[in-house]
N, C-alpha and C positions, 0 to 999 in steps of 0.2 A: 577171732571169728568163731562163733559156735555154729559150725557148718551143719550139724545135724538139726539144730533148731531151725535154721534157715531153710533147709531142704524140706522139713515137715511143713513149714508155712507155704513154701512154693507148691508143694504137692496139693495142699488144701485149696490154694488159689486155682490150680490147674484142673482140679477134679471136674468142674462143670463142662470143661472142654473135651474131656476124654470121651471117645466114642463118636465125636463129630468128624465129618469128612468121610473119605472112602479109602479102604485098603487098596493096595496096588493089584487090582484083579487082572491086569493085562499079563501078569506073570502068575499062572495058575497056582503054583506052590505058595505064593504069598497071599493069595485070595483066601486061604483057609485060616489065616491068623486072626484071632479075635481083636476087634477094634477097641475093646474095653481095657486093654492092658495099659499100664503107665508105670514107669520107673525113672528114677533120676539118681545120678551119682556124681560125686566130686572127688577128685584126687589132687591134693595140694602138691607143691613142688618137692616136698620131702617124702612123698609116697604114701602119706596117710589118706585113707579112703573112707568116705561116708556115703550112705545111700538110703533110699526109702522106696516103698512100693515094689514093683517088679524089677528091681535094679540088678538082680543076679540071674535073671532068666535070659538065656541066649536067643538071639534073633539074627536074621540075615543083614549084614552090614550094608550090602548094596553099594551105593556110590560113596559112602564114607571111605571105602577102600581107596578111592582116587587120591585122597590126601596122603595116604601112606605110600602109594606107588610113586607119587611125585617126590616125596621125601627120599625114598630109596634111590631113585634116579639121580637126584641132585647130590646125594651123599656119595654115590659111586662115580660121579663125574669129576670129582676133585677140582672144582672151581671152573670146569669147562661149561660154558653156557649154551652148548650145542642144542639142547632140548628146546631152548627158546627161539631157535631158528625154525623149528618145526611146529610150534604151537604158540599162540599169542597169550596175552595176559589181560584181555579186556572182557567186560561183561558181554554176553551174547544178545540179550534181549529177545531171544527166541527159545522155544522148548529145548530141553536137554538132548533130545534125539533128532533135532532138525537137520535136514540136508541142505537147506536153502543157502546158508552163508558159504558153504564149501565151494559152491559153483562160482560165486563172486570173488572168492579169496584164494583161488588156485589150490584148493586142497589143504589149506592151513587152517586148522580149527581156531576158533576165537580164544579159547582158554582151556586149561587142562582138566576142568571139572565138568564140562559137557561131555557127552559120550564120545564124540569124535576125538576130542582132545585126550580123553583118558585112553582111548585105543592107541594113540600115538605114544603116550607115556608107557603103556604096557608093552608096546612094540620095542621101545628103547630098553626097558627093563629085561625083556626077553633076550635081546642081543647081549646085554651086559652080563646076565646070569645064566642063560641057557634054560631057565625054568622060572618064569616070572611069578607064577601063582604060588609055587612052593616056597620061593624066596620070601614072598610077603608073609605067608603063613608062619614060617619059622621066625621071622622078625617079630610078628605080633605075639607069638607064643612067648618069646623071650621078654619083650617089653611089658606085656601084661602080667607076666609071672604065672601064666596058666598054660601048661604044656598040653592040656586037653583040648585046646582050640582045634577046630577041624572044619573042613568043607562040608556043606550040606549038599549031598549028591542030588537030592530031589530038586532043590532050587537050581543048581547048575544045569541039570537036565531040562528043567522047565524053561529056563532062559534060552538054552540052545534050541529047543523045539519052537520057540517063538521069537527067535533072534534075527529075523530077516532084515529089520531096519538097521541093526548094528552091523550086520554083514554088508549091507548096502553102503553104509558110511565107510567101512574099512576098504571095500573094493574101490569106492570113489577116490579115497585118498591114495590108494595104491596106484591108481591111474595117473596121479600127479607125481608119483615117485616119493610119496611121503610115508611109506612103510618099508622097513628093512627085511621083514620076515613074511612068510606066506600068510595070506589073510586067514585061512582056517586055524593056523596056530595062534595068531594074535587074538582072535575072538574067543577061542577056547580058553586061553589063559585069562582073558578079561572076565568071562563068565565064572570061572572058578574063583577068581579074586572076589567078585561080588557076592559069591555064595557063602563066604566064610561066616560062621556064626559066632557072635560075641555078645556078652552082656554089657549093660551100662558100666558096670564095674570094670570089666576088661578094657573097654574102649577109653574110659577116662584115664586109666593108668597107662595104657599103651600110648596115648597121645601126649603124655607128660613132657616129652622132649620139646614140644612146641611152646610150652609154658616156661621151660628151663632154657630157652634160647639155644636149643640144639643139643643139650646134654641128655644122654640116655639114662635109664634108670640106675645103671651101675656107675654112673659118673663119667663114663667115656664120652667122647664127642662124636655124635652122628653128623651134625651139620655145624658149619660156622654160624655165628650169631646172625650175620647178615642174610644167610640162606634161610634160617628159621623165620626171620623177619619177613622175607619175601613170600614164603609159603603162607604165613599168617595174613599178609596183605592180599594175596590172591583169594584166600578163603573169605576174607571180608567182602571183596568186590564180586566174587563169582561163585562162592561155595554153596549158595542156597538157590541154585538154578536161576530163573529170571525173576526171583523175588529178593535178590540181594539188597537192593535199595530199601525195601520195606523191612528186611531183617536188620540192617544197619540202623534204621530209624527207630525200630522198636527195642532192639536188644543191644546193639553197639559192640559186638564181639566178633572176631574171626570165627567162622563156623563152617562145617561141612555136613550136609544132610544126605539122607538116603531114602529111597522109596520103601525100605523096610520099616520106616517110621522113626529111625534114630537121627539124632543131631549131636555132633561133637562140637563143643565151643571152647575157646581158649581165652584165659585171662593171663596175658603174658606176665611172668614174674610171680604169679600167685598160684594158679590152679588150672586144671582142665575139667570140664563138665561133660557129661553125656546124659541125654534124656531120650526116652523111647515111648512112643505111643503111635500105633500103626495107622490111625485115621489121618489121611492126607488131605491137604487143600488142593485147589485146582492146579497149583504149580508143583506139586509133589513133595511139599514139606509137611511135617507133622503139625496138626492144628494145636493139640495140647502141648506139644514140645515147644513150639514157638511162644505160646502163652507162658509156659513155665520159665523159659529163659528170659523173657521180658520181665517177669516179676522178680527173678533172681537179681538182675542188674538194677532194678528199681530199689529193692531192699538193701543191697550191698553198696550201691553206687559204683560198682566195678565194671563199667563199660570203658572202652578205650578213649571215650570222648569226654 
């Protein structure tokens, strides 16, 4: 596979979609990002990396962090499925910050990739490590091979200043006994995790363990193969908010998106991709990013279907 040639063709296809949609202006620090950015990178299972466009410019990972926090919790649980007693594995069909289902389902979030579910996972990671956000940052620095990765304090502060909905979700779940740590600690670590800045190159490399069936960049095992399979499965069904069915239909890969405009997608046994373009559709997914990944799987035939 001539990855570079494929990425150049994908970028050319996606160019008319760049700038469409709206940046995530409900987080003021993200509202300042230009919607005209576009980058895409691919890292194969051997660690070779290719990219084009703005693929080395860092941006706020936002909800892409949820896939990594879930992986760290599963890795630290040593086969204990306790986390799945506290969060489900089904698509929500509602916006990622919705309170509605928690009332009907006794404080158990529908999946780990909506905000409520991610708060439960962060809570568990906080219990396991004592510092959920720093544990994730250090893991990402190691896996990406970029020790310069850091939190964006402006983004974290902006989210905290406008985080009433997330605080409400956390307090509501705490009322059902579904949080182990104080709500202010949980949401603080959650905001810091979302604020981590990474490039498409960093994210494609860091997510490689999902393409390698649980093996880290150094060859050591983070997850059992069945655990990596399960994370990929939940990414496929729940990773792009309430557009997961459309994403599976068009792209056909496990993926996790974020309102910073990034999408990480996994081709098990082959490679990991990351695409970034800040213009979002109504469901919070990158317009140009989805078009690019759609074209990538069309060109290569590398969907899971």
